[in-house]
KEKE-3310 file (N, C-alpha, C; in steps of 0.2 Angstrom, whole numbers, plus 5000, padded with zeros to 4 digits):
npx = (5347:5364:5375:5391:5407:5424:5437:5453:5467:5482:5487:5485:5473:5459:5447:5429:5420:5406:5400:5399:5393:5402:5405:5394:5387:5399:5403:5394:5398:5411:5408:5401:5411:5420:5411:5411:5424:5425:5416:5421:5432:5426:5420:5432:5437:5427:5428:5441:5438:5430:5438:5448:5440:5437:5450:5453:5444:5449:5461:5457:5451:5462:5469:5460:5461:5475:5474:5466:5474:5484:5476:5472:5485:5488:5479:5484:5497:5492:5488:5498:5503:5494:5495:5509:5508:5501:5487:5480:5483:5477:5471:5465:5460:5451:5434:5425:5411:5407:5409:5418:5410:5411:5420:5424:5437:5449:5456:5449:5437:5443:5447:5434:5429:5438:5436:5422:5425:5433:5423:5414:5422:5428:5419:5407:5410:5414:5427:5433:5445:5455:5470:5481:5497:5508:5525:5530:5542:5551:5544:5538:5525:5514:5502:5488:5477:5465:5455:5441:5443:5438:5431:5441:5446:5455:5451:5439:5444:5454:5460:5463:5456:5456:5464:5478:5484:5498:5506:5520:5527:5535:5531)
npy = (5443:5445:5458:5456:5460:5462:5464:5471:5465:5467:5467:5455:5444:5440:5435:5434:5445:5450:5467:5475:5487:5491:5501:5508:5520:5523:5536:5544:5540:5545:5559:5560:5558:5569:5579:5576:5578:5592:5597:5594:5603:5615:5616:5616:5629:5637:5635:5640:5654:5657:5656:5665:5677:5677:5679:5691:5699:5698:5704:5717:5720:5720:5731:5741:5741:5744:5757:5763:5763:5772:5783:5787:5789:5800:5809:5810:5816:5828:5833:5835:5838:5833:5820:5816:5818:5807:5806:5799:5786:5769:5760:5748:5739:5747:5743:5739:5737:5743:5758:5772:5786:5803:5815:5831:5833:5834:5823:5812:5814:5811:5798:5792:5794:5787:5774:5773:5773:5761:5752:5754:5751:5738:5731:5730:5722:5712:5707:5716:5727:5741:5747:5759:5763:5774:5779:5792:5798:5793:5796:5787:5777:5764:5756:5746:5736:5724:5712:5702:5690:5679:5674:5672:5659:5644:5631:5621:5618:5628:5640:5653:5665:5678:5693:5704:5720:5730:5745:5754:5770:5786:5800)
npz = (4887:4891:4886:4879:4879:4874:4885:4886:4894:4901:4889:4882:4876:4885:4885:4884:4894:4905:4905:4920:4931:4943:4953:4959:4969:4976:4974:4982:4995:4995:4994:5007:5016:5013:5017:5030:5034:5031:5040:5053:5052:5051:5064:5072:5067:5072:5086:5088:5085:5096:5107:5103:5104:5118:5123:5118:5125:5138:5136:5133:5145:5154:5149:5152:5166:5168:5163:5172:5184:5180:5179:5192:5197:5189:5194:5207:5205:5201:5213:5222:5235:5245:5241:5244:5257:5261:5260:5250:5252:5255:5268:5268:5254:5241:5238:5223:5223:5234:5235:5243:5251:5245:5253:5261:5256:5243:5240:5245:5236:5224:5226:5227:5215:5207:5212:5207:5194:5192:5195:5184:5173:5176:5182:5195:5207:5221:5220:5212:5216:5222:5227:5235:5239:5246:5248:5258:5261:5250:5239:5231:5223:5224:5215:5215:5206:5207:5198:5192:5181:5175:5164:5154:5157:5152:5154:5163:5176:5178:5189:5188:5190:5196:5192:5193:5192:5194:5197:5198:5203:5203:5211)
capx = (5354:5369:5380:5397:5413:5431:5441:5459:5470:5489:5489:5483:5466:5457:5441:5423:5417:5400:5401:5395:5394:5404:5406:5388:5387:5405:5403:5391:5402:5416:5405:5400:5418:5422:5407:5413:5430:5424:5412:5426:5436:5422:5420:5438:5437:5422:5431:5446:5435:5427:5444:5450:5436:5438:5457:5453:5440:5454:5466:5454:5450:5469:5471:5456:5464:5481:5472:5464:5480:5487:5471:5473:5491:5488:5475:5489:5502:5489:5487:5505:5504:5490:5498:5515:5506:5498:5480:5478:5484:5472:5474:5462:5459:5444:5431:5421:5404:5405:5413:5417:5407:5416:5419:5426:5444:5450:5459:5443:5433:5447:5446:5428:5428:5442:5432:5417:5428:5434:5416:5411:5426:5430:5413:5406:5410:5418:5433:5437:5448:5460:5474:5486:5502:5514:5530:5531:5550:5554:5540:5536:5519:5512:5495:5487:5470:5463:5448:5439:5445:5436:5429:5446:5449:5456:5448:5435:5448:5458:5459:5466:5450:5457:5470:5481:5489:5502:5509:5524:5529:5537:5526)
capy = (5441:5451:5460:5454:5464:5460:5469:5469:5465:5466:5466:5449:5442:5436:5432:5438:5446:5454:5473:5477:5493:5489:5507:5512:5522:5525:5543:5546:5539:5550:5565:5560:5558:5576:5583:5575:5582:5599:5599:5595:5609:5621:5616:5619:5636:5640:5635:5645:5660:5658:5657:5672:5682:5677:5682:5698:5702:5698:5709:5723:5721:5722:5738:5746:5741:5748:5764:5765:5764:5778:5788:5789:5792:5807:5814:5811:5821:5835:5835:5832:5839:5828:5813:5815:5817:5800:5806:5794:5779:5766:5755:5742:5740:5750:5738:5743:5736:5747:5764:5776:5792:5808:5820:5837:5834:5833:5816:5808:5815:5808:5791:5790:5794:5781:5768:5772:5771:5754:5748:5755:5748:5732:5727:5732:5716:5712:5705:5722:5731:5745:5749:5764:5764:5779:5781:5799:5800:5792:5799:5782:5774:5757:5756:5739:5734:5717:5711:5696:5688:5671:5673:5670:5653:5640:5625:5622:5618:5634:5644:5660:5670:5685:5696:5709:5725:5734:5751:5758:5776:5791:5806)
capz = (4886:4893:4881:4881:4876:4875:4889:4886:4901:4901:4882:4879:4875:4890:4884:4885:4901:4905:4908:4925:4934:4950:4957:4960:4976:4979:4974:4987:5000:4995:4996:5014:5019:5012:5021:5037:5035:5031:5046:5058:5051:5053:5071:5074:5066:5077:5093:5088:5085:5103:5111:5101:5107:5125:5125:5116:5130:5143:5135:5134:5153:5157:5147:5156:5173:5168:5162:5179:5188:5177:5180:5199:5197:5187:5199:5213:5203:5201:5220:5225:5242:5248:5239:5247:5264:5262:5259:5245:5254:5257:5273:5266:5247:5240:5234:5218:5224:5240:5235:5249:5249:5244:5259:5259:5254:5236:5239:5245:5230:5219:5227:5226:5207:5205:5214:5202:5187:5193:5195:5178:5168:5177:5185:5202:5211:5227:5217:5209:5221:5221:5233:5234:5245:5244:5254:5257:5261:5244:5234:5226:5225:5221:5214:5213:5204:5206:5195:5190:5174:5175:5157:5150:5159:5147:5156:5169:5182:5179:5194:5187:5189:5198:5189:5197:5188:5198:5193:5203:5200:5207:5211)
cpx = (5359:5373:5387:5402:5419:5434:5448:5462:5477:5491:5487:5475:5464:5451:5435:5421:5411:5403:5397:5397:5396:5405:5400:5388:5393:5406:5400:5395:5408:5414:5403:5406:5420:5418:5409:5419:5429:5420:5417:5430:5432:5421:5426:5439:5433:5425:5437:5444:5433:5433:5447:5446:5437:5445:5457:5449:5445:5459:5463:5453:5457:5471:5467:5459:5471:5479:5470:5469:5483:5482:5472:5480:5492:5484:5480:5494:5499:5488:5493:5506:5500:5493:5504:5513:5503:5490:5477:5479:5478:5474:5471:5460:5451:5440:5426:5414:5402:5410:5412:5413:5412:5414:5423:5433:5444:5452:5453:5438:5436:5446:5440:5426:5432:5439:5426:5419:5430:5428:5414:5415:5428:5424:5413:5405:5415:5426:5437:5439:5453:5464:5480:5491:5508:5518:5532:5538:5553:5550:5537:5529:5518:5504:5493:5479:5469:5456:5447:5439:5443:5433:5435:5449:5449:5452:5443:5439:5453:5456:5461:5461:5452:5464:5472:5486:5492:5506:5513:5527:5531:5532:5530)
cpy = (5447:5452:5459:5458:5461:5465:5467:5470:5463:5465:5460:5448:5438:5433:5437:5439:5451:5461:5474:5483:5492:5495:5511:5514:5524:5533:5546:5545:5544:5557:5566:5561:5565:5580:5582:5579:5589:5601:5599:5601:5615:5622:5618:5626:5640:5640:5640:5652:5662:5660:5663:5678:5683:5680:5689:5702:5703:5703:5716:5725:5723:5729:5743:5746:5745:5756:5767:5767:5771:5784:5791:5792:5799:5812:5815:5816:5828:5838:5832:5833:5834:5821:5811:5815:5811:5800:5801:5787:5776:5760:5748:5743:5742:5744:5741:5742:5740:5753:5768:5783:5798:5813:5826:5838:5831:5825:5811:5808:5811:5800:5788:5789:5788:5775:5767:5770:5764:5750:5748:5751:5741:5728:5729:5726:5716:5710:5711:5726:5735:5747:5754:5764:5768:5779:5788:5801:5798:5795:5793:5779:5768:5757:5749:5739:5727:5717:5704:5695:5681:5669:5670:5663:5648:5633:5626:5621:5623:5638:5651:5665:5677:5687:5702:5713:5729:5739:5754:5764:5781:5797:5812)
cpz = (4888:4887:4883:4876:4878:4879:4889:4893:4900:4893:4879:4880:4881:4889:4884:4892:4901:4908:4914:4929:4942:4955:4959:4968:4979:4979:4979:4994:5001:4997:5004:5018:5019:5016:5028:5039:5036:5038:5052:5058:5053:5061:5074:5073:5071:5084:5093:5088:5093:5107:5109:5104:5115:5127:5123:5122:5136:5142:5136:5141:5156:5155:5151:5163:5173:5167:5168:5184:5186:5179:5187:5200:5195:5191:5205:5211:5203:5208:5224:5232:5246:5247:5243:5255:5266:5262:5255:5247:5257:5262:5271:5258:5246:5236:5229:5219:5231:5240:5240:5246:5249:5250:5256:5255:5246:5235:5240:5239:5225:5220:5226:5218:5204:5206:5209:5196:5187:5192:5188:5173:5169:5181:5193:5206:5217:5225:5214:5215:5219:5227:5231:5241:5242:5250:5253:5257:5254:5238:5229:5228:5221:5221:5211:5212:5203:5203:5193:5183:5172:5168:5153:5152:5153:5148:5162:5176:5183:5184:5194:5186:5190:5195:5193:5192:5194:5195:5199:5199:5205:5206:5208)
residu = (UNK:UNK:UNK:UNK:UNK:UNK:UNK:UNK:UNK:UNK:UNK:UNK:UNK:UNK:UNK:UNK:UNK:UNK:UNK:UNK:UNK:UNK:UNK:UNK:UNK:UNK:UNK:UNK:UNK:UNK:UNK:UNK:UNK:UNK:UNK:UNK:UNK:UNK:UNK:UNK:UNK:UNK:UNK:UNK:UNK:UNK:UNK:UNK:UNK:UNK:UNK:UNK:UNK:UNK:UNK:UNK:UNK:UNK:UNK:UNK:UNK:UNK:UNK:UNK:UNK:UNK:UNK:UNK:UNK:UNK:UNK:UNK:UNK:UNK:UNK:UNK:UNK:UNK:UNK:UNK:UNK:UNK:UNK:UNK:UNK:UNK:UNK:UNK:UNK:UNK:UNK:UNK:UNK:UNK:UNK:UNK:UNK:UNK:UNK:UNK:UNK:UNK:UNK:UNK:UNK:UNK:UNK:UNK:UNK:UNK:UNK:UNK:UNK:UNK:UNK:UNK:UNK:UNK:UNK:UNK:UNK:UNK:UNK:UNK:UNK:UNK:UNK:UNK:UNK:UNK:UNK:UNK:UNK:UNK:UNK:UNK:UNK:UNK:UNK:UNK:UNK:UNK:UNK:UNK:UNK:UNK:UNK:UNK:UNK:UNK:UNK:UNK:UNK:UNK:UNK:UNK:UNK:UNK:UNK:UNK:UNK:UNK:UNK:UNK:UNK:UNK:UNK:UNK:UNK:UNK:UNK)
# end
């Protein structure tokens, strides 16, 4: 026989009803929904971390390219006579996977070291190039470094793999 008890409803007597546990299993569904919401949040945090690391790597690579332009500029300022005569000018960009060999002049030795520095810091690939163009009459130089930054692509269709850093300075 079922036990009956009186359940008040809106303050009046409604009669006798059997007590039945109607919420069995609802707590488990609430836990599953909470786990689902938390797992979606954790996936979002993980994606944010991956994107952050990618952008941090891209920023570091750009800083290395900027330091490399200043490095050759400092070498040119130390060898001012050859720099003003155009000995550091490159008719074609220097490619980091095929650095020129150092010959007898200081300018060629500095260019070879700079090319090796580009290869070590930015990758020895065909897309890593350096170009120097100085106008001797004005004493101004433009140093351009291009490198592959395809790791920082935001989507698969993003075509901004090659980045360029240009430094213009007076000798």
